[in-house]
C-alpha positions in Angstrom: 75.5 119.5 131.6 77.8 117.0 133.2 79.7 118.0 136.3 83.5 118.1 136.6 83.6 114.8 138.5 81.8 113.0 135.6 84.2 114.3 133.0 87.2 113.1 135.2 85.6 109.7 135.6 85.1 109.4 131.8 88.7 110.3 131.2 89.8 107.7 133.7 87.6 105.1 132.0 89.1 105.9 128.6 92.6 105.6 130.0 91.8 102.3 131.6 90.2 101.0 128.4 93.3 102.1 126.4 95.6 100.4 128.9 93.6 97.2 128.6 93.6 97.3 124.8 97.4 97.9 124.8 97.9 94.9 127.1 95.8 92.7 124.8 97.8 94.0 121.8 101.1 93.2 123.5 99.9 89.8 124.6 98.8 88.9 121.0 102.1 90.2 119.6 104.2 88.2 121.9 102.1 85.1 121.2 102.5 85.6 117.5 106.3 85.9 117.8 106.4 82.8 120.0 104.5 80.8 117.4 106.9 82.0 114.7 109.9 81.0 116.8 108.4 77.6 117.5 107.7 77.1 113.8 111.2 78.1 112.8 112.8 76.0 115.5 111.1 72.9 113.9 113.9 71.9 111.5 111.5 70.5 108.9 109.6 73.8 108.6 112.9 75.7 108.6 114.4 73.6 105.8 111.2 74.0 103.8 111.4 77.8 104.3 115.1 77.9 103.5 114.6 75.9 100.3 111.8 78.3 99.1 113.9 81.3 100.1 116.9 79.9 98.1 114.8 79.2 95.1 113.3 82.7 95.2 116.8 84.2 95.4 117.9 82.0 92.6 115.0 83.1 90.4 115.7 86.8 91.2 119.4 86.3 90.3 118.5 84.6 87.0 116.2 87.5 86.1 119.0 90.0 87.0 121.6 88.1 85.0 119.3 88.0 81.9 118.1 91.5 82.3 119.4 92.6 78.8 117.5 89.7 77.1 114.4 90.5 79.2 114.6 94.2 78.2 115.0 93.2 74.6 112.0 90.9 74.7 109.8 93.5 76.4 110.9 96.2 74.0 110.3 93.9 71.0 106.7 93.0 72.3 105.9 96.7 72.9 107.2 97.7 69.5 105.1 95.0 67.8 102.0 96.1 69.7 102.6 99.7 68.7 102.8 98.7 65.0 99.7 96.6 65.3 97.7 99.3 67.0 98.9 102.0 64.5 97.8 100.1 61.5 94.6 98.8 63.2 93.5 102.4 63.8 94.3 103.5 60.2 92.1 100.7 58.8 89.4 101.2 61.5 89.0 104.8 60.5 88.8 103.8 56.9 86.1 101.3 57.7 83.8 104.1 59.0 82.0 104.0 55.6 80.2 100.7 56.4 76.5 101.5 56.9 75.1 100.9 60.4 72.2 98.8 58.9 74.6 96.4 57.2 74.3 92.7 58.1 77.0 91.7 60.7 78.0 95.4 61.1 80.7 94.9 63.7 82.1 91.9 62.0 82.6 93.9 58.8 83.9 96.9 60.8 86.5 95.1 63.0 87.8 92.1 60.9 89.7 94.2 58.3 91.5 96.3 60.9 92.5 93.2 62.9 93.9 91.6 59.8 95.6 94.8 58.6 97.3 95.4 61.9 98.3 91.7 62.2 99.8 91.7 58.7 101.9 94.8 59.5 103.0 93.4 62.9 104.2 90.2 61.1 106.0 92.3 58.5 107.6 94.3 61.4 108.7 91.0 63.0 110.2 89.8 59.7 112.1 93.1 59.3 113.5 92.7 62.8 114.6 89.2 62.4 116.3 89.7 59.1 
């Protein structure tokens, strides 16, 4: 069993180690900030960053300005996918009669549902655009 003096020494060592790690962390943080300031003070780097920032802001504003069109396009795509999936599943369940031993089993099982779903998705598109 360690004596009381050994426990105090371990505590002091831990505190010293923590202080040393904190000093290293602070030094690295300060060096990182100095590198950033040096990079931004270089006008070419700053102009490059400013241009990229401006184009990002411009893209964000364009998306915001066209939000109604974007919402319509996403809703349109989701609706089409829902129609396709619905009719795909109807035909897929109907194709369960294909015997497992049939030649090209999965081809015969999946091709009609894909076509059936695609046909109704196209009909849905035509109904929307009319």
